[in-house]
N, C-alpha and C positions, 0 to 999 in steps of 0.2 A: 170241789166240783168246778169244772171249767165253765167260764162265762160264755155267752153266745158270741160268735164271731162278729166283728164290726163290718167285715166284708166277706161275701161268699160268692163263688161261681158254682153253678150246678148244671153240668152237662153242656157248658158253653161250646157252641159249634159255629164255625164260619167257613163259608165257601166263596171262592172268587173264580169266576170263569170256569166253573166245572171242577175246580180243584179244591179239596178240603184242606184249608190251612190251619184250622183249629178243630181238634177231634174230641169233643165231649170232655172238656176240661172241668174238673172239680177242684176247688181251692177254698180253704178257710183261712182267714187272717184275723188274729186276735187284736184287741185294742192295745196300742203301744208297740206293736211288733215292727221290725224292719225286715221286710221280705224282699229278696231279689229274685227277679225272673231272669235266669241265666241260660244262655245257649248260643249256638252259631247263628249266623244270618239266615233268615228264612224259616226259623223254627217255630214262629208264632208268638214270640214274647211281646212285640209291639202291638200286634193285633189284640192280644189279651188285654194290654193296658188301655187300648182305645175302646174296647168293649166296656171295661170298667168305667172309663171316663164318660162314656155315652157318645163318643165321636163316631162309633161304629155300632150297629145293632147286630146281636147274634142271630143266626138263622135258626138256632134251636138253643134251649137252655135258658137259665135265669141268672140275672145279676141281683144280688141282695145286699143292701147297705143298711146297717142299723136295724136289721130284721125286716126291712120292707123291700119288696120286689120293685126294681126301678127301671125295668126294661123300657118303659114308655116315658120315663122322666128325662127331660132335656139336661144336657151337661151342667148348665148354670144353676140348676136346682138340686144337684146331687151333693152339695156341700163338700166338694173336693177341691184340692189345689193341684196345680200342674206346673212342673218345671221341664222345659224342653231342652233338646240337644243344642239348638241355637238359643241365644239369650232372649230373643223375642221382646226386647225392650223398645219402647217408643223413643225414637231418636230425638224428637223435639221436646221431650219432657225431661226434667231433672230426675235424679234418683228418688227424691222425695215424692215427686208427682207420679213416677212409675209405680212406686210401692203403694201410694194412696189410691191409685186408680180403681182397684177392686173394691175398696171400702166405699168410694164415692158411687160406684155402680150399684152397690148394695144399699145406698142411701143411709150410710152410717151417720151418726150425729157428728156435726162439724167439730164440736168441742173435743170429741174423742179421737178424731182422725190423726191429729198431729201427735198426740201422745203414743198412739199405737204404731204409727209409722216410725217414729224415732226409736221406739223400743225394738221394732223389727230390724231396723238398720244397725242398732247397737248390738243385737244378737249376732249379726254377721260381721261385726267390727267395721262398719262403714258409717257410723254416726257423723263423722266429720266430713263426709262426702255427699251430704244430702242435697247440696245445691249444684253438684256437678252433673254434666250431661254424659250419656253413655260413651260418646266419642272421647271423653276425657278420662276414661277408666281402662284398666287392663282387662284382658279376657277373664281372668279369675274374679276380678271385682265386679264385672258385668254379671257373671254367673251368680255371684253372691246377692246382687240386687234382685235377680230373678227369683232366687230362693226366698229372700225377704218378702217379695211381692206375693208369693204363694203362701207363706206362713202367716202374714198379717191378718188374713181373713179367718184364722183359726179353723182350718179345714178338718173335716172328720177324718179324711185320709189324704195324704200327700202322694201324688204320683210323679215319678221322675223318669224321664225317657232319655237314657244315656247322657245325662247332663254334663259329664266331665270329659266326654270323648274328644272334644275339640281342643283340649288343653294339653300342653306338653307334659312329659312324664313327671317332672319334679313338681309342677304346679298341681297336677292331678292328685299326687300323693298328699300334698298339703290340703287340698280341698276335701279329700276323703276323710282326713283327720278332723277337719272343720265340720263336715256333715255328721260324722259320728258323734262329735261333741254336742252338736245341736240336738241330735236325736236323744242322747242321754239326758240332756237338760229338759227338753220339752215332752219327751215320750209321745210325740205325734206318730200315729200309724203311718208308715211309709212303704210304698211299693215301688221298687227300683228296677228298671230294665238295664241290663248290661250284657256285653259279650265277653267281658274281661273277668276271668275266673279269680284272679288275685283281688280285684276290687270287690267281688261278691263275697269272698271269704273274709275280707277285712271288715266289711260294713255290716253284714247281715246277722240277724238272729236266726233266720232260716233261709234256705235257698231252694227255689223250685227250678230244677234243671230240666230244660225242655229240649225236645228233639222231634222233628217231623210232626209238629202240631200236637204233641202230647207231653205231659209231665212224666219224665223218666223216674225222677225221685225228688221228694221234698223232705228236707232234713236240716239239721243244724250244720254249720260249716264243718264241725268235727265229724259228724255222721256221714256227710257227703264224701269227705276226704278219706276217712279211715274205714268206712263200711259201705262202699258203693254196691248197689244192687245189680247193676248190669255192666257189661263191658263198655258201653258208651259212657256211662258215668265215670268209671275208673279211668278211661282214656281221655276224657275231656277235662277232668279236674286233676291238676298236677301232672307229673310225669310218671307213667307206669309202663311196665313190661308185662307181656303175656306169654305163657309157655304151656305146652300141652303135656299132660301126664296121664298115668294109669294108676288107679288105686290098687295097691298090693296088700293092704291090710288095715285093720282098724285097731288102734291102740288106745290106752286110757287117756293119753294126752292129745289124741287126734288121729287123723288119717295119714298113713304112710303112702307116699305117692312117688312113683318112679318117673324120672324125667330122662328117659333114654339112657345113653352112655354117660350123661353128666353126673348121675347119682340119684339118690332118693332124698326126699325131705319129709318132714312132719308138718302137717297143716291143721290148725285148730278148726273145728267145724261143728255145726249143730244140726246138720241135715242127715239124710238117710243114705249115705254113700255105701256102695257095695264093692267088694274086691272084684277087680277086673273091669270096672267101669272107667271109661275115658272122661277126663275133665279138663277144664281150662283154669289155670291158676294165674292170678294177677298179683303184682307186687309193686309198691311205690319205689321209685328210684332211690329215694333217700333212706330206705330201709334195708338196702343191700350193702354188705361190707366184706372186705377181704378177710379170710379166716385161715387158720392152719389146715392143711389137707386132712389131718386126722380127726378134725372136729366133726361131731355128729351133724348130719345135714349139709355138709360141705358139698358144693357143686363145682365140678371141674369144667373150665372153659378156656377158650383162646381169646386173648385181647385183640380186638379189631381196630380200636381207636382209643386215644387218650387225649382229652381236651381240657386245658386249664380255663376255668370260667370265673376267676376271681375268688369268690368265697367257697367255691366247690371245684372239684376235679371230676370230670365225667369219663367213665370207662364204658365202652361198648364191647360186649363179650358174647362170643358165639358158643352156645351150649350144644351144638349139633342138632340133627334132625330138623334144621331150618329155623330153630328158635334162637333169638337173641335177647339179651337183657341189657339195660343201661343202668349203671350205678352212679349216683351223685354222692361223692365222698367229701365230707367236711374236712377231713384230714388228708393231705396229699399221700397217695400210696407210695410204696417203695420205688426207688429209681429204676429198678429192673422190671417193673410192671409196665411194659411198653407194647406197642403193636407187635404181634407175633408170639409173645410170651404166653405161657400157660399160667392160669391163676385159679385159686379156689375162693369162692364167695359163699356167704351164708345169709340166711334170713330167719328171723325168729318165727316159730310156728304161728304166733298170733298175727304176724304181719302178712302171711299169705292170704290172698283173697280168693275164695272158691266161687267161680262164676258159672252161671247157667250156659 
């Protein structure tokens, strides 16, 4: 039996200037989960986080924390921690004083403050930096102090608003690993806002992918990537191609779909497809591979572009009728597969995604 969620939104709606930026969001987050709110700018993810934090009030719907409706509870009484995009550290305070600030505001016992602060700084590997000021720290170290300050008060839920977006790529990856390690150790419930799909896939137990004020899909990283429910999800996460087809028959192994003059493919499905129906197929770029022309399901196309991208080689292929696919190949293709050449590619039936 699943336990009650530690955090829930029920029909959360928000309007700004006559525009609805959050459209009746429902969300349940379990104790100890790491859930990312992912989506493009303006999709409503930061508004959702601000409603949970209490910085913004919903125009409709409820925020429920620990089983209690908290719509009218001020932020400082919600037992939440917050890590911002900017470090938001007090420049005139040392690391120790910055981390201790929340405990002192909560009137924690003086005897316990030092022990808890040093434990928090040790958790983020900054125990030796307790007497330094923010100006004496790197950007990554400052962000770790901000994380320690949020964790030291033992929040019921930790909210993180794009905390790594100001860091360079290498440092961001290091901090992602650090954050994941801390979550594994503490199992603090975390809600993380990001527009970076790789970051969400790396960090999350589940991802809520948002678009235009709605949650398009909430699922595990594997579910979001391998079984997208809409074209938006398939297009936003990873690299995908989309082609139009016509169902020509239903076989034991799946639906036989004709893709114009390029050929026909077999796609696994669980729906009620009917012969003659037009459908949209999606496929991840890393699931396409060159195959012999005689192989079942081989599609014939013309190479439009070939790009070396380090670990992969990218082929852009014209299948005719206005459809193109992009293949990301871990192994470099034959030297004669160049722009202008004809090539055959294949996709496993389980890797085709049938989309509405």
